[in-house]
N, C-alpha and C positions, 0 to 999 in steps of 0.2 A: 282468646281470650288475652286482651294485655291488662299487664298488674302493677303498678308500683308501689314496690316499696321504700318508706321513710324509716331507715333504725340506723341511730347512731353507733351501737355494738357490730362492727364488722364480721365480725364470728355468725352473731346470730341474724343479719342480713343475709350473708354468705348461704348460711344453713337455710332457710326457707326459700332463697332465689334458686338454689342445688333441688329442693324440694320440688317449688315448684313445673322446675320446668323439666325435673320427669312424668309430671301428670302432661305437659304439652300446653303448658300456658307459658307466653311470652313476659320477662320481666321485667323491667328497670330499677334502680334502684340509685337512694338519693340518703347522704348522712349528714343529712342537717337537716336542719328545718327550711333554713332560706333556700337552700337546690332542690328540696323537697317541692317548696310552691313553684317555683322555676318550673319543674318538669307536671307538675300537678296542672298549669295551664298557658304550656306549650304542644303539650304531645295528649294524644289524643288514648284513654284507658279505659279500661274496664271498672275498675276496683283499685282504691289503695290503702296499704294497711300500714295504718302511722303510727310508731310510737309516741309514747308520750312525754319522756322524758331523754329529748331534743335538744341539741345547740345553737343557737343564731336565733333559733323562733320554736319557742313550745309545741305537743304535739295537741294543746288546747287550742293557743291561739290561731295557730294554724288551718285547724279544721274552720273554727267563726271564719279565718277568712276566708276560707275558700268558699264556704258559702254565701258568704255575704257577697262575691263576686262571681256569684252564680256557679258555681261549681260542682253538682246534685249527684255527683258519679257517688257506689255506694264506699264507705269509709267503716274499716276494721278498724278499731282503738284498739293497741297492744303498748302492754305495761304489766313491770312486775308492783306495782302497786294492789291492792286486794280491797281496800276499804271501800266501804256503801260509796259514803260520798267522793270519789275520785271518780265512778263507774259512773255517778249521776252530770261527773261535771264531765266525764267523755262524752257521753249520752247529748246532755243540753250543748252541747256546744255545736250538734252537727251530726256524732257519728250514729252508725247506725249499729252496730254491736260495738261488744270490749270482746276481748281476751288477757286472762291474765295472767302474765311467766311464771311460772315455767307450764308451758302446756303439748299436749300430746298433739305430735302434727296429723292426723289423723282428723280430729278435732276443726283444726284451724279450715284443714280442706271440707272437712263440711260446713261451717258457717263460709267460708266461700261459696262455697255450692250456692248455699241456700237465700248469701246475698244478690249474686248472683240472678237467682229467679225470680226475686222478688221484683228485682229495680227493670226486670222486664214482663211483671204482671204473667210470666207464664207457670205455673207449675209444673208441668211435667216433664220426667226424666230422662223419654226420648222425644227424639228428633224426628219428624219423615217427611220423608219429598217421593210423591209414586210409590215405590214398593223399596226404596233405598231409605234403611232407618240407622238411628244410630244412636244408643243410651251415652246418654255423659257423665255417668257416674260412672259404670264397666267400661267405658271407650271403646264396647265390643257396635261394629260396625254390618251389616251386612244387607244384602240386596235379593226381594224374590227368595228369600229364606235363604242365602247361601251367606258364607260369611266370608268376610271381606280384613283381611292382614292390614294395618295401617303402622307408620314406624310413629312415632311423636309427632313430628312436626305434617304429617299427612293428614294426622288425626284434626293435629290444630289447623288447619286450613279447610277439612271437610269443616268440621263443625263453624266454622265463623260461614263458608258458602250454608249453609244446611241452615242457618240462623238469620240468613238476609236470603232464604229461600227468592226466586222472582224477582230479585231488583238487581239491576247489572252493579260489578264492585269493580272497582279499579284497581290496580296493581300499588296506588298509596295508600287504600284503604286496607289491601292489604296488607302490605308488610308493616303499616301501624298497629294492624292487630296481633298479628300472627309473629314477627317478627320485633325484635327489640331497637332501642334508638341507637344500637351500632352496624344497624345495619345496612350495605352496599346499596344503595339504591340505581346504580351503575351496573348491576350484576344481570344473567338473565335468572338466577337464584329462583324466582317467583314461576317463571313459564315453566323450568324445568320439573319443578314439584303439582302442577298445574298437571303435565303431561303423565305422573305418576298416577297422581290420583286419578285422570282421565282411564286411562287404562285399567286399572285395578274398578272401578263402579259402573262402568261403559261396555270394555270389553267382554264381546258375545252377546252382548243385550241389543236388540234391535234399536231400540226408543231409547236415545242418547240422552241421559241428564247435563252434565257439563258439559256450556256453549259457548265459545270464543265469539265475542261482542266487535267488532272490529275497529280497532283504535279506542276503545274505550273501555273493553276492561273483560272480565265472564258472570257469566250469569246461569244458579243452577237449576233447572227447572224441567216441570217433564215437556216434549213436546219442541 
């Protein structure tokens, strides 16, 4: 999952980014509304964390603009304001949820997970492909009951593949969701991580789940 943070306080933005990356998310950051609008409309994100008080374009205006431009991904509004009227304005502008500063990081994560589940119309916390399962809350994976130890990037890659099970995903699609905007598309990092993941989920099993589709990308499926 790839998240865009639009926050002008660099310390706050860096804190959120660091925490989200530790949870396995790919993260992009914009420090003003103009840059936020550019990244939101030119890159593929799964969720936006949007501060209300921003230079160039304020958060309320940016949210309204994105909705008018048919950017329909979940938006979590972030602000120091706690008045009911401010919350109403944020939600009426098109935001999906509202969190007041200061906040507990655990609550931020819970709200992100909730918004992502609702966006997919998928309430389960467990993903499953054949006998491979992944708990998106605890980040625990197993196959045929045997636990699989994953690094953060391996987890992010596996989650993306499992959410798109049965569908061919290209290297570009993977880079857009699992890595951030600074990813060097000319490296073989994705192929390396695919091989790491293949060894962990398929090695020792007769039925392979992770397949390479020559010239197109990868697919996670039974058989």
